[in-house]
C-alpha distance (Angstrom), angle and dihedral (degrees) to the residues before:
residue distance angle dihedral
M1 . . .
S2 3.78 . .
V3 3.80 122.9 .
E4 3.81 89.0 -121.2
R5 3.81 91.7 56.2
Q6 3.81 91.1 46.4
I7 3.81 90.3 53.3
K8 3.81 90.9 50.2
M9 3.83 90.3 51.8
M10 3.83 94.3 49.9
P11 3.85 97.2 86.9
G12 3.82 90.7 51.3
I13 3.79 92.1 47.3
L14 3.82 91.6 47.9
I15 3.79 92.1 49.2
G16 3.82 90.1 48.9
L17 3.80 91.4 50.7
L18 3.80 91.8 47.8
L19 3.80 90.7 51.3
I20 3.80 91.5 49.5
L21 3.80 93.4 46.1
G22 3.81 92.8 41.1
G23 3.79 91.2 50.5
G24 3.79 89.4 54.3
F25 3.81 89.6 50.5
V26 3.81 91.8 51.9
I27 3.80 91.0 49.4
A28 3.81 90.5 48.0
Q29 3.84 90.5 51.2
T30 3.81 95.5 48.5
P31 3.81 109.0 101.4
Q32 3.76 112.2 -119.7
P33 3.81 117.8 -130.6
T34 3.78 115.0 -105.7
Q35 3.78 92.1 -141.0
Q36 3.75 137.9 16.8
Q37 3.77 115.9 -96.9
R38 3.77 108.0 -137.0
T39 3.78 103.5 154.0
V40 3.79 138.9 39.4
S41 3.80 88.2 -110.8
E42 3.82 93.1 53.2
T43 3.79 92.0 46.1
L44 3.80 94.1 50.9
D45 3.79 91.4 42.5
S46 3.82 90.4 54.2
W47 3.81 87.9 59.1
I48 3.80 90.5 50.5
T49 3.82 89.5 50.2
N50 3.80 91.2 48.7
T51 3.80 91.0 50.3
E52 3.80 92.2 46.9
N53 3.81 90.8 50.1
H54 3.81 90.0 57.4
V55 3.81 101.6 37.3
V56 3.82 103.9 43.7
P57 3.84 95.3 54.3
V58 3.82 89.6 52.5
A59 3.81 90.6 53.6
E60 3.80 89.4 48.1
A61 3.83 93.3 48.1
M62 3.81 96.2 63.2
P63 3.83 111.9 86.1
E64 3.79 113.8 -120.2
E65 3.80 92.3 -115.6
K66 3.82 88.7 60.0
Y67 3.82 95.9 50.7
S68 3.81 88.5 96.8
F69 3.83 90.9 55.7
A70 3.80 119.5 126.2
P71 3.80 120.6 169.3
P72 3.80 112.1 -92.8
I73 3.79 119.6 -122.2
A74 3.83 88.2 -107.7
Y75 3.83 86.8 76.0
G76 3.81 93.1 55.8
E77 3.80 136.8 -81.9
F78 3.80 101.3 -14.0
K79 3.81 102.2 134.9
G80 3.80 109.6 144.1
V81 3.81 97.7 3.5
R82 3.79 121.2 146.8
T83 3.78 121.7 -91.0
F84 3.79 118.9 -119.6
A85 3.82 89.4 -98.1
E86 3.81 91.9 49.5
Q87 3.82 90.6 49.3
V88 3.82 91.8 53.7
K89 3.81 93.4 45.1
H90 3.81 91.0 47.2
L91 3.81 91.5 51.0
A92 3.82 91.2 48.0
A93 3.82 93.9 46.1
N94 3.81 89.7 53.5
N95 3.82 90.0 50.0
Y96 3.81 90.5 52.3
A97 3.82 90.7 47.9
M98 3.81 93.0 50.5
A99 3.82 91.1 47.2
A100 3.81 91.5 50.1
M101 3.80 93.9 49.2
I102 3.82 92.5 46.9
K103 3.83 87.0 57.3
G104 3.81 91.5 47.0
E105 3.80 94.3 -107.3
A106 3.79 127.2 131.6
P107 3.80 114.7 -112.5
T108 3.81 115.8 -115.1
P109 3.84 116.7 -113.1
E110 3.84 93.5 -98.5
M111 3.81 89.1 50.7
A112 3.80 93.2 46.3
N113 3.81 94.1 51.1
E114 3.82 88.4 41.0
S115 3.80 94.5 -133.5
G116 3.80 100.3 110.8
P117 3.79 125.6 -137.2
E118 3.81 116.4 -38.4
S119 3.83 89.0 -136.3
V120 3.83 91.8 64.3
R121 3.81 102.9 88.0
S122 3.81 116.3 130.6
K123 3.80 123.4 78.3
T124 3.81 90.4 -110.9
E125 3.81 92.0 51.1
I126 3.80 92.6 46.5
V127 3.82 94.0 48.0
N128 3.82 89.8 47.7
Y129 3.81 89.5 49.4
L130 3.81 89.0 51.0
R131 3.82 92.6 48.2
G132 3.80 89.5 48.5
S133 3.81 90.2 53.1
F134 3.79 90.3 57.5
E135 3.82 90.5 47.1
A136 3.81 87.7 54.0
L137 3.81 90.1 50.3
H138 3.82 91.9 49.7
K139 3.82 89.6 52.8
S140 3.79 91.8 48.6
M141 3.83 92.4 49.2
A142 3.81 88.0 56.3
I143 3.82 91.6 66.6
I144 3.82 95.1 52.2
N145 3.80 117.5 101.0
L146 3.79 139.3 157.2
K147 3.82 91.8 -84.7
N148 3.81 97.3 52.7
V149 3.82 105.2 26.7
V150 3.81 94.1 97.8
E151 3.80 98.0 19.5
Q152 3.80 111.6 130.9
I153 3.81 110.5 -106.0
K154 3.79 132.9 -178.0
T155 3.80 112.7 -96.8
P156 3.80 133.9 152.5
S157 3.80 88.2 -115.8
S158 3.78 123.5 95.7
W159 3.81 93.1 -149.7
Q160 3.82 107.0 26.6
M161 3.77 102.4 73.0
T162 3.82 104.6 139.2
R163 3.77 134.6 66.4
L164 3.79 88.7 -119.6
S165 3.81 93.3 56.9
L166 3.82 91.0 48.2
A167 3.82 91.6 49.8
E168 3.81 89.4 48.9
D169 3.81 89.6 50.2
A170 3.81 91.4 54.2
V171 3.81 91.4 54.5
A172 3.82 97.8 40.1
H173 3.80 94.4 43.9
S174 3.80 92.2 47.1
F175 3.80 92.2 51.5
D176 3.81 90.9 47.0
H177 3.79 89.4 58.7
Y178 3.80 92.2 38.0
G179 3.81 87.3 64.5
Q180 3.79 91.1 51.0
L181 3.81 92.4 46.9
V182 3.81 90.5 51.0
E183 3.81 89.5 54.3
Y184 3.81 90.6 49.9
L185 3.81 89.1 53.2
R186 3.81 92.3 49.4
M187 3.83 91.7 48.3
N188 3.80 85.7 58.4
G189 3.80 94.4 49.2
I190 3.80 94.0 -104.5
V191 3.79 119.5 135.9
P192 3.83 108.1 -136.0
P193 3.84 114.5 -115.9
D194 3.82 93.0 -114.8
S195 3.83 90.3 55.9
R196 3.80 96.8 50.2
């Protein structure tokens, strides 16, 4: 092979090597599951665990004296937004409501209005309430199987009528508020646990 032809092939060879090496990097960076997922219940529960592993540390990272923090208007249009504590309680109340409905139970009033119990006020109480909401979700995931995952169930919602949609709501809703909680941490000069 001529030197000229070898030089012309170099960019293609380099790109091929980069793709091979880059692919190995992507595989190395992909988190490995901690357990095998063999059933619908285990698969959904792994998403609940993943969500819990992101959300609870954020709630723990905010100092108790900052639990009453809500962004001031100087940051933008934040009039009437929830405080950090209210965000966490709201997230947890929704988790409890989804868990109850998956099991065929009616949500309590504080779950239904997604505010959480008025008696839960301190950081410790709020974090425990949040942890309890994930425990409730884990228990509700345990009853889901291939026969009932998309079975129509009675809920107050006009569009969430299966256990699968309720489980998806718990994850999506939690991550929606996770993003807001992360911003509240950053506004207070706190690096979120996932960014450390």
